[in-house]
C-alpha positions as CSV (number, residue, x, y, z in Angstrom):
1,X,-30.5,66.7,-72.7
2,X,-29.8,65.2,-76.1
3,X,-30.8,66.9,-79.3
4,X,-31.9,64.2,-82.0
5,X,-31.5,64.7,-85.7
6,X,-35.2,65.6,-85.8
7,X,-34.5,68.4,-83.7
8,X,-36.6,67.1,-80.8
9,X,-35.4,67.1,-77.2
10,X,-35.1,63.7,-75.4
11,X,-33.7,62.8,-72.0
12,X,-31.0,60.2,-71.6
13,X,-30.8,58.8,-68.2
14,X,-28.2,56.6,-66.4
15,X,-30.5,56.7,-63.2
16,X,-34.0,56.3,-62.4
17,X,-36.2,59.7,-62.4
18,X,-37.8,59.6,-59.1
19,X,-40.5,61.7,-57.8
20,X,-40.3,61.4,-54.0
21,X,-42.8,62.4,-51.2
22,X,-44.7,64.8,-53.6
23,X,-48.2,66.0,-53.2
24,X,-50.5,67.5,-56.2
25,X,-48.0,66.6,-58.8
26,X,-48.5,67.0,-62.6
27,X,-46.0,65.6,-64.9
28,X,-46.5,65.6,-68.7
29,X,-45.0,64.8,-72.0
30,X,-41.7,63.1,-70.7
31,X,-39.7,61.4,-73.4
32,X,-37.2,59.1,-71.7
33,X,-35.1,56.4,-73.0
34,X,-32.3,53.9,-72.2
35,X,-32.4,54.5,-68.4
36,X,-29.8,52.2,-66.4
37,X,-32.8,50.6,-64.5
38,X,-36.2,52.0,-63.6
39,X,-37.2,55.0,-65.8
40,X,-39.8,56.8,-63.8
41,X,-40.6,56.2,-60.1
42,X,-43.3,57.6,-58.0
43,X,-42.5,57.0,-54.3
44,X,-44.7,58.0,-51.3
45,X,-46.4,60.4,-53.5
46,X,-50.1,61.6,-53.2
47,X,-52.5,63.0,-55.9
48,X,-50.3,62.4,-59.2
49,X,-51.5,63.1,-62.7
50,X,-49.0,61.6,-65.3
51,X,-49.7,61.8,-68.9
52,X,-48.0,61.8,-72.5
53,X,-44.9,59.7,-71.5
54,X,-43.0,58.0,-74.1
55,X,-40.5,55.5,-72.5
56,X,-38.2,53.2,-74.4
57,X,-35.2,51.0,-73.9
58,X,-34.1,47.5,-75.5
59,X,-36.2,44.6,-75.0
60,X,-32.9,42.7,-73.7
61,X,-32.3,45.5,-71.0
62,X,-32.8,44.0,-67.4
63,X,-34.8,45.7,-64.6
64,X,-35.6,48.6,-66.9
65,X,-39.2,49.2,-65.7
66,X,-41.1,51.9,-67.4
67,X,-43.2,53.5,-64.6
68,X,-42.8,52.1,-61.1
69,X,-45.3,53.0,-58.3
70,X,-44.7,52.5,-54.7
71,X,-46.3,53.7,-51.5
72,X,-48.3,56.2,-53.7
73,X,-51.9,57.1,-53.5
74,X,-54.4,58.6,-55.9
75,X,-52.3,58.2,-59.2
76,X,-53.6,58.7,-62.7
77,X,-51.5,57.6,-65.7
78,X,-52.9,58.3,-69.3
79,X,-51.9,58.2,-72.8
80,X,-48.5,56.9,-72.5
81,X,-46.3,54.6,-74.8
82,X,-43.9,52.4,-72.9
83,X,-41.5,49.8,-74.3
84,X,-38.7,48.3,-72.0
85,X,-36.9,45.3,-70.9
86,X,-39.1,44.7,-67.9
87,X,-42.7,45.7,-66.7
88,X,-44.2,48.7,-68.6
89,X,-45.8,49.7,-65.2
90,X,-45.2,48.1,-62.0
91,X,-47.4,48.6,-58.8
92,X,-45.9,47.7,-55.6
93,X,-46.4,47.8,-51.8
94,X,-48.4,50.6,-50.3
95,X,-50.0,51.9,-53.6
96,X,-53.8,52.8,-53.4
97,X,-56.2,54.0,-55.9
98,X,-54.2,53.8,-59.0
99,X,-55.6,54.2,-62.6
100,X,-54.0,53.9,-65.9
101,X,-56.0,54.6,-69.3
102,X,-54.8,54.6,-72.7
103,X,-51.6,52.8,-72.4
104,X,-49.5,51.1,-75.1
105,X,-47.1,48.7,-73.8
106,X,-44.2,46.7,-75.7
107,X,-41.8,45.2,-75.7
108,X,-41.5,44.4,-71.9
109,X,-43.0,42.3,-69.3
110,X,-46.5,43.9,-69.4
111,X,-48.5,45.5,-66.8
112,X,-47.7,44.0,-63.0
113,X,-48.9,44.1,-59.6
114,X,-45.9,43.2,-57.5
115,X,-43.8,41.5,-56.7
116,X,-45.2,41.4,-53.3
117,X,-44.3,39.6,-50.2
118,X,-40.7,39.1,-50.7
119,X,-38.4,38.1,-47.8
120,X,-41.7,37.1,-45.8
121,X,-42.6,40.9,-45.7
122,X,-46.1,42.3,-45.6
123,X,-47.5,44.1,-48.6
124,X,-50.7,45.8,-49.4
125,X,-52.1,47.1,-52.8
126,X,-55.6,48.2,-53.4
127,X,-57.9,50.1,-55.8
128,X,-56.1,49.5,-59.1
129,X,-57.9,50.1,-62.3
130,X,-56.2,49.3,-65.8
131,X,-58.8,50.6,-68.1
132,X,-57.7,50.8,-71.8
133,X,-54.4,49.2,-72.9
134,X,-52.7,47.7,-75.9
135,X,-50.0,45.3,-75.3
136,X,-47.7,44.0,-78.1
137,X,-45.3,40.9,-78.0
138,X,-44.9,41.1,-74.3
139,X,-43.9,38.4,-72.0
140,X,-47.1,39.0,-69.8
141,X,-50.2,40.9,-70.4
142,X,-51.9,41.8,-66.8
143,X,-50.0,40.3,-64.0
144,X,-50.2,39.8,-60.2
145,X,-47.2,38.3,-58.7
146,X,-46.5,37.6,-54.9
147,X,-43.8,35.5,-53.2
148,X,-44.6,32.5,-50.7
149,X,-44.1,33.5,-47.3
150,X,-45.4,37.0,-47.5
151,X,-48.6,38.5,-46.0
152,X,-51.2,41.3,-46.7
153,X,-53.4,41.6,-49.4
154,X,-53.8,42.8,-53.1
155,X,-57.5,43.7,-53.5
156,X,-60.1,45.7,-55.4
157,X,-58.4,45.3,-58.9
158,X,-59.9,45.9,-62.3
159,X,-58.4,45.1,-65.8
160,X,-60.6,45.9,-68.5
161,X,-60.9,47.1,-72.2
162,X,-57.5,45.6,-73.2
163,X,-56.2,44.3,-76.4
164,X,-53.3,41.8,-76.4
165,X,-51.3,40.8,-79.6
166,X,-48.8,37.9,-79.4
167,X,-48.5,38.1,-75.6
168,X,-46.6,35.2,-73.9
169,X,-48.9,35.1,-70.7
170,X,-52.0,37.2,-71.3
171,X,-53.7,36.9,-67.9
172,X,-51.7,35.6,-64.8
173,X,-51.9,35.6,-61.2
174,X,-48.6,33.7,-59.6
175,X,-48.8,33.4,-55.9
176,X,-45.6,31.3,-56.0
177,X,-43.5,33.8,-57.8
178,X,-39.7,32.9,-57.4
179,X,-37.3,35.2,-59.1
180,X,-33.9,33.7,-57.8
181,X,-31.4,31.2,-59.0
182,X,-32.3,28.4,-56.5
183,X,-35.8,27.2,-56.0
184,X,-37.8,28.9,-53.4
185,X,-38.8,26.8,-50.4
186,X,-42.4,26.0,-50.0
187,X,-44.2,28.3,-47.3
188,X,-47.7,28.3,-45.9
189,X,-48.2,32.1,-45.7
190,X,-49.1,34.3,-48.7
191,X,-50.3,37.6,-49.8
192,X,-54.0,37.3,-50.2
193,X,-55.2,38.1,-53.6
194,X,-58.8,39.1,-53.9
195,X,-61.6,40.8,-55.7
196,X,-60.2,41.0,-59.2
197,X,-62.1,41.7,-62.2
198,X,-61.1,41.0,-66.0
199,X,-63.5,42.5,-68.3
200,X,-63.5,42.8,-72.0
201,X,-60.0,41.5,-72.6
202,X,-59.3,40.3,-76.2
203,X,-56.2,39.2,-78.4
204,X,-53.7,36.4,-79.0
205,X,-51.5,34.5,-76.8
206,X,-48.0,33.4,-78.2
207,X,-48.2,30.4,-75.8
208,X,-50.7,27.5,-75.3
209,X,-52.0,28.9,-72.1
210,X,-53.7,32.3,-72.2
211,X,-54.9,32.3,-68.6
212,X,-52.9,31.1,-65.7
213,X,-54.1,31.3,-62.0
214,X,-51.3,29.8,-59.9
215,X,-52.7,30.6,-56.7
216,X,-51.7,29.4,-53.0
217,X,-53.0,26.2,-51.6
218,X,-53.6,27.9,-48.3
219,X,-54.6,31.2,-49.4
220,X,-56.6,30.7,-52.6
221,X,-57.3,33.6,-54.9
222,X,-60.9,34.9,-54.0
223,X,-63.6,36.9,-55.9
224,X,-61.7,36.5,-59.2
225,X,-64.2,37.4,-62.1
226,X,-64.0,37.0,-65.9
227,X,-66.4,38.4,-68.3
228,X,-66.0,39.1,-71.9
229,X,-62.7,37.6,-72.3
230,X,-61.7,36.0,-75.6
231,X,-58.0,35.1,-76.1
232,X,-56.8,32.7,-79.1
233,X,-53.3,31.3,-79.8
234,X,-51.5,33.6,-82.1
235,X,-50.4,30.6,-84.5
236,X,-53.4,30.2,-86.6
237,X,-55.7,31.7,-84.0
238,X,-56.0,28.2,-82.6
239,X,-57.9,27.6,-79.1
240,X,-55.9,28.5,-76.1
241,X,-56.1,26.9,-72.7
242,X,-56.5,28.0,-69.1
243,X,-54.5,26.8,-65.8
244,X,-56.6,27.5,-62.7
245,X,-55.1,26.1,-59.8
246,X,-56.6,27.2,-56.0
247,X,-58.8,29.9,-57.3
248,X,-62.3,30.7,-56.3
249,X,-63.6,31.9,-59.8
250,X,-66.8,33.3,-61.4
251,X,-66.9,33.2,-65.2
252,X,-69.5,35.3,-66.8
253,X,-70.7,35.3,-70.3
254,X,-68.3,35.2,-73.4
255,X,-65.4,33.8,-71.7
256,X,-62.7,31.8,-73.5
257,X,-60.6,29.9,-72.7
258,X,-62.5,28.9,-69.6
259,X,-61.1,27.0,-66.6
260,X,-61.3,23.2,-66.8
């Protein structure tokens, strides 16, 4: 524990704070900064309520996810402020029925499902809802990322009521994710991404492309729905563009940019 000049207590961690194999867990009002890597991890937990987190680390700090969720069911995260050098929230294999509300994110890599399916592994994530978030200057907004060669599904996902400000990739699905120094070889199998809703998402993109669906040729993204999406380029609020490869998509009313 470290007592700051203002007299408040904060926690300085060199290692991740992990809640493992816990049930009916309530965690509130944690103030965590400058962890060596992941700040808070929920692993193999059931029925979790987490709220009032304040998590901070420098923008340049690698692998410093704010909240990491793996093999955890029925988790609610609310009213939290997260700014790190990696994902504000990362949701990976075995996670089911996860909801996050009133999340402020930035800096960092945004809110991510994945990565999934690395080293030809099976991965399953389902029932994820991000409802009410503000992202400031992040590398990504709401992202789903999977490796070629994996299998399984990422399904029944909702991103809604989200504001983005100067975000590099506001909406992105990347089924060709490759986080290594040498190029990844092309493979035919993939984690299936399906039934994803993007609703009421507004703001600005720091890049030309505000929407990027980079889906698998052999396992296209299915059941992707956009409605009430309005994303402009940050610079002079010029029109943004969308990239939509191998995606089965339905665009509702008030969607901009639209897929070509």
